N, C-alpha and C positions, 0 to 999 in steps of 0.2 A: 569676195569669192575665193581669192587666193588664200586668205586666212583660213577659210573653212577647209580647204584641201590640205593645208599644212597641219591643221588640228587632227584631221582624220589619219594622216600618216603617223602622227605622234602616238595616237591611241593604238594603232596597229603594232607599232614597234614595242610599246609598253606591254601589250598583251603577249607578244612573242617572248619578251624577256621573262615575264611571269611564268609562262608555260615551260620555258627551258629550265628555270630555277626549280619548278615543281618536279619536273622529270628527274632533274639532278638529285633533288632531295630524296625522292623515292628510291632511286638507284643507289644512292649513298647509304640509306637505311638498310636496304637488302644486303648491301656489301658488308656493313658493320655486323649484321646478324650472322653472316657466314664466316667472316674473317675479322675477329675483334682486333683492335689496335694493340700495340705493344703496351701502352699505358693501361688499357683495360685488362690485358692479360696479367700484368704485374699486380694490379689491384685485386684481381680475382684470386690469384695464387696466394696472396697475403691474407686476404679476408676470409676465404673459404675455410681454411683449417680452424680459424677462430669461430666461425659460424658452426662448423661441425662439432667443435669442442663444446660450444654453448648448448647445442642441441643434445649432445650426449650427456652433458651435465644435467640438463633439465630432465632428461629421461632417467638418469641415475637418482637424482633428487626425488623424483616422483616415485621411483621404486623404493628408495630408502624410507620415504614417508609412509608408503603402503606397508612396508615391513614393520615400521615403528607402530603403526596402528594395529597391525596383526599381533605384535608382541604385547602391547597394552591390553588388547582384548583377551589374549591367551592368559596373561597374568591375572586379569579379573576373573576369568573362568576358573583358573587354578585356585584362587582364593575362595571362590564359591564352593568348588569341589572339596577343598580341604575342610571347610566348615561342615559340609554335608558328611564327609567321612568321620569327622570328630563326633558329630551328633550320632551317627550310626554306631560308632565304637562305644559311645556312652550308653546307647540303647542296648547294645549287645551285652555290655558289662552288667547293666541293670537286670536284663532278662536272665543272664547266667546266674547272678546272685539270687534271683527269685526262684530259679529252677533248683539250685542247691538248697535253698531254705525250704522249699516245698518237699524235697526229698527227706531232709532232716525231720521236718514236722510229720511227714507220713510215717517214718520209722518210729518216731516217738508215739504217735497215736495208735500205731499197731502193736505197741507194747502190751503184752497180756499181764494182767495183775489180778490178784485175788479180789473177791467181791467186798472185802472189808474197806477198800479204799476207792475213792473217786479221783479222777485225774484233772489237774489244773495246769494248762500250758502257760509257761512264763518265759520271758527273755531276761538274760543277764544284762543289767544296765550299769553295774558298778562293782568295784571290788576294793579290798584293802590292799593296795599295791605294796605296802610295807611288809605284808605278811605272806607274800607268794600265793595269792589266791586261797588263803586259808578261810577267808570270809568273802562271800559274794552277795550282791544285792539283786533282787528280782523286781520286776515291774508289776507284780500282783501282790495283794495283801488280804487282810481279813474280809474286806467287802467282796472279794472274789472266792471266798471259801477257804482260804489258807489259814492254818492254825499252827501255833508253835508245836514243836515235836513232830511235824510232818516230814517224812522222808522225801528226799529229792533225788531224782535219777535222770539218766538219759538212756537212749537205746544201747549205749556202750556199757553202761553200768552205774554204780552208785556214786553220787556226788556228795551227799551229806544230809543234814536235817535242818529244818527251820528252827532257829532258837529265839527269833524275835520278829514280830510282825506289826505293822501299822495298817491303816485302812487300805493304802494303795501300794505298799512295798513290804518286802520280806527279806530278812538277812539270814543267810545260810552258813552254818559252820561246816566246812567241807572235811573230808576224811584226811586232808593234808595237815590238819591241825592236831597236835598231840593230845588236846583235850577231848577230841571226838574219837572215842574208842569203840571199835565195831567188832562184835563177835562174828567170826567167820569159820568156814569149814574148808579144808583142802578137798577139792572136788573128787580127786582120784582116790584118796585114802580115807576120807571122812574124818581126818584129824582136826580137832578144834583148836582155835587160837584167837588172839585179839590183835587187830590192826591198829597201829598208832602212826600218826603223821610224823615225818622227820623232815630233813632239808632236801632241797633240789627236786621238788615235786615227786618225792618218793615216800614210801611208808615202810614200817617195820612190822614183821609178824612176831608177836611175843608168845611166850609160854609154850613153846614147842620143845618137847623133851629130846635129848640127844639121840635116843634110840628110835625115834619116829622115822619112818621111811618116806620122807619128803624129798622132792627133787627140784632142780632148776627147771622151770617151765610149767610146774604145777599151777593150776588155776584155783583162785579162791572165790567163794560165794558167801553171801550172808547166811548166818546160821538160823535166823528167825527167832532168836531169843533176845530178851531185853526190852521188848515191847515197842520198839521204834521201827525197825526195818523188817519188811516181809522176807520170808525165806527164799533163797535161790537167786538173789540179785548178784550179778557179776561185780567183783570188787577189784581184783588185780591178778598179777601173775608173779610167781617167785623168780627173781633174777640172780640171786646169789645166796649161798648158804655157808656159814662158817661156825665152827665150834668155839664157844667161848673158853678162855683160859681157865676161868673158874665158874663153877655152877653146873647145873644139870640141863640147861636149855641151849638151843641153837640161836645163833644170830642170823636172822633171815631178812633179806631186803626184798621189797615188793614194789613193782611199778603198777600204779592204778590203771584200771581199764579205761577210765575217762581221761582224755587229753584236756587238762584244765586250761592250758594256754590257748585252746581253740574253742572254748565253751561259749555257746551263744544262746541256745534254747534248752530248757529243762522241763521235766514233768514233776509237779508236786503231788504226792499221794496223800490226799486228805482223808481222815477216817470218815466212814459213813455214819450218819446220825445214829446214836445209840451204841456205837462201838468205840470204846476208849482204849488208849494205850494202857497196858496193865502195869508197866514199870517205868520209872524215871530213867533218863539216859545214864549210861555208864559214868560219864563225867561231864559236868556242865562247863561251859567256857568261862574261864576266869578273866574278867575284865577284857573282853575282846574289843579291839579297837574298832571304831565305827568305819564303815567303808569310805573310800575316798570319793571325790566328786564323781557324779554319775557320768558314765560314758555313753554317748549317743550311738545307737546301733544304726 
């Protein structure tokens, strides 16, 4: 009996101790939340800036990564845009070339010619570079109706005549060659003379007497004699006149109406069936060099 009473007292004491400890722990926890210890304060002051720096670094790294991705995407977009711009520029260049070519062809096809000739449109695909465009090659030949002795023109004026032709190509002796002599008329005064090719893309007007009233700026046209060139085709313009020291004629320099350095398309005037040239050319080419390798247009 006595033992039982002592055991009960012990349990009561133990329960009281546990309760006191629990209350102390709760009060101590609440106290720590409101008033941290010195150690806790020191640790907090030391660690918090590091944590703040890490958080800021993480934020900055995230921002840098986003910027990097944005730059990469922008670079890719710029590459795509540059390619698109390059294609558009190429298309515009091609369209502009087509527009210019169409204008040239339209002017050529609108050229009015007498009924003794039909017109064959051809492109210049080669030339004898050693002879300053004195010989050019066309991409049309006899199978297209082109014949030797056919005059060749542009909308600007006279080019020359066909002196040799194969099935698919024709070689033209231009007025820049001294062997291609053309009978011309000074449009203003109706004075007759002969054009011969000289150097530097120019021609000379021959057999004009010293007393003829020709002037710088006078225009020359074909006279229509000789059986090759129709009458009235523009040939060139007088740029200088000088009196020769000896003789009865003038020394006259002429610039052709055609810019041979920019020649691309021409018209070949072929005689209509039943109409033949009445006279051979004034002078045939003497061993004219064959044109150089064909130039692709």
